[in-house]
C-alpha positions in Angstrom: 127.0 77.0 51.8 125.3 78.3 54.9 122.3 80.6 54.9 124.3 83.4 56.4 126.6 83.3 53.4 123.6 84.0 51.1 122.6 87.1 53.0 122.4 90.1 50.7 124.8 92.9 51.3 123.2 96.4 50.8 123.8 99.9 51.9 121.0 101.8 53.7 119.2 103.8 51.0 119.7 107.5 51.6 120.5 110.8 49.8 122.4 113.3 51.9 122.6 115.7 48.9 118.7 115.9 48.7 118.5 116.4 52.5 120.9 119.3 52.2 119.1 120.9 49.3 115.7 120.8 51.2 117.2 122.3 54.3 119.0 125.0 52.3 115.8 126.0 50.5 113.8 126.1 53.8 116.4 128.2 55.6 116.9 130.7 52.7 113.2 130.7 51.8 111.2 130.2 55.0 107.8 130.5 53.3 108.5 127.2 51.6 108.1 125.3 54.9 104.3 125.2 54.2 105.0 123.0 51.2 106.9 120.3 53.1 105.8 120.3 56.7 103.0 117.8 56.1 105.0 115.6 53.9 108.4 115.1 55.6 109.1 113.8 59.1 112.5 114.1 60.8 113.0 110.4 60.2 113.3 111.1 56.5 116.7 112.7 57.2 119.4 110.1 57.9 122.3 112.4 58.5 122.2 113.3 62.2 123.1 117.0 61.8 120.5 117.4 59.0 117.9 115.6 61.1 118.4 117.8 64.0 118.2 121.0 61.9 114.9 119.7 60.5 113.6 119.0 64.0 114.4 122.6 65.0 112.6 123.8 61.8 109.5 121.8 62.7 109.5 122.9 66.3 109.8 126.6 65.4 107.1 126.2 62.7 104.5 124.5 65.0 105.1 127.0 67.8 105.4 130.2 65.9 104.1 129.5 62.4 107.4 130.8 60.9 111.1 130.2 60.9 114.2 132.3 60.3 118.0 131.7 59.8 118.6 133.6 63.1 116.2 131.4 65.1 117.8 128.2 63.8 121.3 129.6 64.5 120.4 130.5 68.1 118.7 127.1 68.7 121.8 125.3 67.5 124.0 127.3 69.9 121.5 126.9 72.8 121.3 123.2 72.3 125.1 122.9 72.3 124.9 121.0 69.0 127.9 122.8 67.6 130.2 125.6 68.6 130.0 127.1 65.1 126.4 126.9 63.8 127.4 129.0 60.7 129.7 126.1 59.6 126.6 124.0 59.3 124.1 126.5 58.0 126.0 128.5 55.4 127.0 125.4 53.3 123.3 124.4 53.3 122.1 127.7 51.9 124.7 127.2 49.1 123.7 123.7 48.4 120.9 124.4 45.9 120.6 126.3 42.6 116.8 127.0 42.3 113.6 126.7 44.3 112.4 124.2 41.6 114.8 121.6 43.3 112.5 121.4 46.4 109.8 119.1 45.2 112.2 116.6 43.4 114.3 116.5 46.5 111.3 115.8 48.7 110.2 113.0 46.4 113.7 111.6 46.6 113.6 111.4 50.4 110.1 109.9 50.3 111.3 107.3 47.8 114.4 106.4 49.9 112.3 106.0 53.1 109.8 103.8 51.2 112.7 101.6 50.1 114.0 101.4 53.6 110.7 100.5 55.0 110.2 97.7 52.4 113.7 96.4 53.1 113.0 96.4 56.9 109.7 94.7 56.4 111.2 92.0 54.2 114.0 91.4 56.7 111.4 91.0 59.5 109.3 88.7 57.3 112.3 86.5 56.5 113.3 86.2 60.2 109.7 85.4 61.2 109.2 82.8 58.4 112.4 81.0 59.4 111.7 81.0 63.1 110.9 77.4 64.0 108.6 78.6 66.7 106.1 80.0 64.2 104.1 76.9 63.2 100.9 78.7 62.2 101.4 79.5 58.5 98.2 81.5 58.2 99.3 83.7 61.1 102.7 84.3 59.5 101.1 85.1 56.2 98.7 87.5 57.8 101.5 89.3 59.7 103.7 89.4 56.5 100.9 91.0 54.6 100.3 93.5 57.4 104.0 94.5 57.4 104.1 94.9 53.6 100.9 96.8 53.5 102.2 99.2 56.3 105.5 99.6 54.4 103.6 100.5 51.2 101.4 103.2 52.6 101.8 106.9 52.4 104.9 108.2 54.2 103.9 111.8 54.9 104.0 113.5 58.2 100.4 112.8 59.0 101.5 109.3 59.9 103.3 110.5 63.1 102.0 108.6 66.1 102.7 111.5 68.5 101.1 114.8 67.8 101.2 117.9 69.9 98.0 119.8 70.8 98.9 122.7 68.5 99.1 120.4 65.5 95.8 118.8 66.4 94.0 122.1 67.0 95.3 123.4 63.6 93.6 120.5 61.9 90.4 121.0 63.9 90.4 124.7 63.0 90.8 124.0 59.3 87.9 121.5 59.5 85.8 124.2 61.3 86.5 126.6 58.5 85.6 124.0 55.9 82.3 123.2 57.6 81.5 126.9 57.7 82.2 127.2 54.0 80.7 123.8 53.1 84.0 122.8 51.5 86.1 119.6 51.1 85.7 116.6 53.4 84.5 118.6 56.4 81.7 116.1 56.8 81.8 112.4 56.6 80.6 110.1 53.8 77.1 111.0 52.7 74.8 108.0 51.9 72.3 110.3 50.3 69.5 109.6 52.7 69.0 113.2 54.2 67.6 111.9 57.5 70.5 109.5 58.1 73.1 112.1 56.9 71.4 114.7 59.1 71.9 112.4 62.2 75.5 111.4 61.4 76.8 114.4 59.4 78.1 111.5 57.2 79.8 108.3 58.2 83.3 109.2 59.4 86.5 107.6 58.2 87.9 104.9 60.5 84.5 104.4 62.1 82.8 101.0 62.6 79.1 101.3 61.9 76.9 98.4 63.1 73.6 98.0 61.2 71.5 95.5 63.0 68.0 94.0 62.7 66.0 90.8 62.8 66.0 88.7 59.6 64.0 90.1 56.7 63.8 93.6 58.2 65.7 95.1 55.3 69.2 95.6 56.5 70.9 94.2 53.4 68.6 96.3 51.2 69.4 99.5 53.1 73.1 98.7 52.9 72.9 98.1 49.1 70.9 101.3 48.6 73.6 103.3 50.5 76.3 101.5 48.5 74.7 102.5 45.2 74.3 106.1 46.4 78.0 106.3 47.3 79.2 104.6 44.1 77.2 107.0 41.9 79.6 109.7 43.1 82.5 107.6 41.7 83.6 106.5 45.2 84.8 102.9 45.2 82.9 100.6 47.5 83.9 97.0 48.6 81.2 94.6 49.7 81.9 91.3 51.5 78.8 89.2 51.1 79.0 86.1 53.3 75.3 85.0 52.6 74.2 86.0 49.1 76.3 85.4 46.0 77.3 88.1 43.6 74.4 87.6 41.2 71.8 87.9 44.0 73.3 91.2 45.0 73.5 92.3 41.4 69.8 91.5 40.9 68.9 93.4 44.1 70.8 96.5 43.0 69.1 96.4 39.5 65.7 95.9 41.1 66.1 98.8 43.5 67.2 101.1 40.6 64.1 100.1 38.6 62.1 101.9 41.3 63.1 105.2 39.7 61.2 104.2 36.6 57.9 103.5 38.5 55.0 105.6 37.2 53.0 106.8 40.2 51.5 103.7 41.8 52.0 101.6 38.8 54.8 99.0 38.8 56.7 99.2 35.5 58.4 96.0 36.4 57.6 93.8 39.5 60.2 91.7 41.1 58.4 88.6 39.9 58.4 89.9 36.3 62.1 90.7 36.5 62.8 87.1 37.6 60.7 85.6 34.8 60.1 87.2 31.4 59.9 90.8 30.5 57.9 92.5 27.7 59.8 94.4 25.0 59.1 97.7 26.7 60.1 96.4 30.1 63.3 94.9 28.7 64.3 98.3 27.2 63.8 100.0 30.6 65.8 97.3 32.3 68.6 97.6 29.7 68.8 101.3 30.5 69.2 100.6 34.2 72.0 98.1 33.5 73.7 100.7 31.4 73.5 103.2 34.2 74.9 100.7 36.7 77.8 99.3 34.6 80.2 102.2 35.4 79.6 102.2 39.2 82.8 101.3 41.2 81.3 98.6 43.3 83.3 95.4 44.0 82.0 92.2 45.6 83.6 89.4 47.4 81.0 86.6 47.8 83.0 83.8 49.3 81.3 82.2 52.3 83.2 81.2 55.5 85.7 84.0 55.4 87.8 84.7 58.5 88.7 88.2 59.7 92.3 87.7 58.6 91.1 86.8 55.1 88.7 89.8 55.0 91.6 92.0 56.2 94.0 90.6 53.5 91.5 91.1 50.7 90.6 94.6 51.9 94.2 95.6 52.1 94.9 94.3 48.6 91.8 96.2 47.3 92.9 99.4 49.0 96.4 99.1 47.5 94.8 98.8 44.1 92.1 101.4 44.7 93.6 104.1 47.0 90.3 106.1 46.8 88.3 103.3 48.4 85.5 105.1 50.3 83.4 102.4 52.0 83.5 98.8 53.1 80.3 96.8 53.8 80.3 93.3 55.4 77.1 91.3 55.4 77.1 89.9 58.0 78.9 89.5 61.4 77.5 86.1 62.5 78.6 84.5 59.2 82.3 85.4 59.7 84.2 82.2 60.4 85.9 82.2 63.9 89.5 81.2 64.5 90.1 77.4 64.4 92.0 77.3 67.7 89.6 79.5 69.7 89.3 78.2 73.3 87.6 81.3 74.7 83.9 82.0 75.0 81.9 82.8 71.9 81.1 86.3 73.3 84.9 87.1 73.6 85.6 85.6 70.1 82.9 87.8 68.5 84.2 90.8 70.5 87.7 90.2 69.2 86.4 89.9 65.6 84.6 93.2 65.9 87.6 94.9 67.4 89.8 93.7 64.6 87.3 95.0 62.0 87.3 98.4 63.7 91.1 98.4 63.6 90.8 97.5 59.8 88.6 100.6 59.3 91.2 102.7 61.0 94.1 101.2 59.1 92.4 101.7 55.7 91.0 105.1 56.7 87.4 104.3 55.6 84.0 103.9 57.3 83.1 100.2 57.6 79.5 99.1 57.8 79.1 95.7 59.6 75.7 94.2 59.4 74.5 92.0 62.3 71.6 89.9 63.4 69.7 90.5 66.6 69.0 87.7 69.1 65.5 86.2 69.5 64.9 88.1 72.8 63.2 90.8 70.7 60.4 88.5 69.9 59.4 87.8 73.5 58.9 91.5 74.5 55.7 93.5 74.0 57.8 96.5 72.7 59.8 94.9 70.0 62.0 97.8 69.1 65.6 96.7 69.3 67.9 97.6 72.2 71.6 97.2 72.8 71.1 94.0 74.7 69.5 92.5 71.6 72.8 92.4 69.7 74.0 88.9 69.6 76.9 88.6 72.0 76.4 92.3 72.5 78.9 93.4 75.2 81.9 93.8 73.0 80.0 94.8 69.9 78.6 97.8 71.8 82.0 98.7 73.2 83.9 98.8 69.9 81.2 100.2 67.6 81.3 103.9 66.8 77.7 103.9 65.5 75.0 101.4 66.2 71.8 101.5 64.0 68.7 99.3 64.4 65.9 98.8 62.0 62.3 98.4 63.1 59.0 97.9 61.2 55.6 97.8 62.7 54.3 95.9 59.7 56.9 93.1 60.3 55.3 92.1 63.6 51.8 93.6 63.3 50.8 93.8 59.6 47.1 94.3 60.1 47.6 97.0 62.8 50.2 98.7 60.6 47.7 98.7 57.7 45.0 100.3 59.9 47.4 102.9 61.3 48.9 103.7 57.9 52.4 102.7 59.0 52.8 99.9 56.5 56.2 100.2 54.9 57.5 102.7 57.5 60.9 101.8 58.9 62.4 103.3 62.1 66.1 103.8 61.8 67.1 103.9 65.5 70.5 105.4 66.3 71.2 103.7 69.6 74.8 104.8 69.8 76.8 107.5 68.2 80.3 108.2 69.6 80.4 111.5 67.7 76.8 112.5 67.6 73.3 112.3 69.0 71.1 109.3 69.4 67.5 109.3 68.1 65.2 107.9 65.4 64.5 108.8 61.8 62.0 107.3 59.4 62.4 105.8 55.9 59.9 104.0 53.8 60.7 100.5 52.6 59.3 99.6 49.2 59.7 95.8 49.5 58.7 95.1 45.9 61.9 96.9 44.8 64.0 96.3 48.0 64.2 100.1 48.0 64.3 102.6 50.8 63.0 106.1 50.2 63.1 109.2 52.4 60.3 110.2 54.7 59.8 113.8 55.9 58.9 112.8 59.4 61.8 112.8 61.9 61.8 112.1 65.6 64.6 113.9 67.5 66.2 112.9 70.8 66.0 109.5 72.5 64.2 106.8 70.5 60.6 105.9 71.6 
């Protein structure tokens, strides 16, 4: 028996009755358009006549904010779709019994399109997998997962690729009102460091944020502090740790939270004590911190040598299981394994990886913080504050990043001078690039004993020093 004889025979999933009920309700009760316009696209309607009527409804709604039977009737005549528009419209207005049928009918169309997309994706995957030209199994698997992930995502109208200016401005105006009232998601994701949040107005969904510094400057500690602050608001966070294992990260998070139990200048528990043996009193304090941390929705992938396709696959799977995912952190760029068959320069390879990670942030609709090392050129300058050119293989990183943050500490390079000047522990967070905001420098204090950053009141506006 040939492969073609095994091909499944199926009809295209559709429900013309549900299409007609939706159109009938919208025509007879125009105010109901608000309830469906952001959920249904014209492509949800498979019957050509029904699809065209819904396209007219959408066009009238976006241009005028309202629709009417007469307007739809006139458009059908003007467009020469039918000589007798009434023969199309009157049966539609008689196709439903009650307004309560609207939501179930919308869900039916969403379900049918979801099935169609899955079927289409599976057909594409089958053809791709059986194509003898596709010898790279990893590439086929990555593409297959991408297709299934895309087919499984929300199918509402916000997914349209082409948007007219009126639609865009409507959304911008709603965001403006929300910001004015302090409501909703008008701002980005707050990391609960007021100086950083003040510079960024929160990290925006789809943005790639580069957090770069020389080794031991505190970039992992700051990232973990931000992760904990986000997770404490019950927002799921996914961490890819390509250097430290999960226990090392866990210990760091516990230690940073122990800072809250410090009494004045007295260390309740030092990092050394935490790593050795605690007194009964110290153990009770630490138990309390563990209890506070247990519920936090933080997930860790600590496998070393991950490639970008592997990171993408794991992130997609996590997003599918946790739709409210709010933040991804990757520690760090230079430890991501490059493609095996790469014949291009290392700079181009790194740039491609960064671009793919920015695409991942956009696909999953979350901010993605990517930690990065700086090259050794910093050490040879008198002024050791980082610059864009200090990013390893910087050209493409700078191009694709939405936000670039550097960390700088005087006491890292000049401990004695910092002690004399009183800048010991002060960290400059330098915003070298913000696609949607200003550049400048803010200050935090790094309590190394607890790998904890705390807020400083001093802030420098404008271009960094």
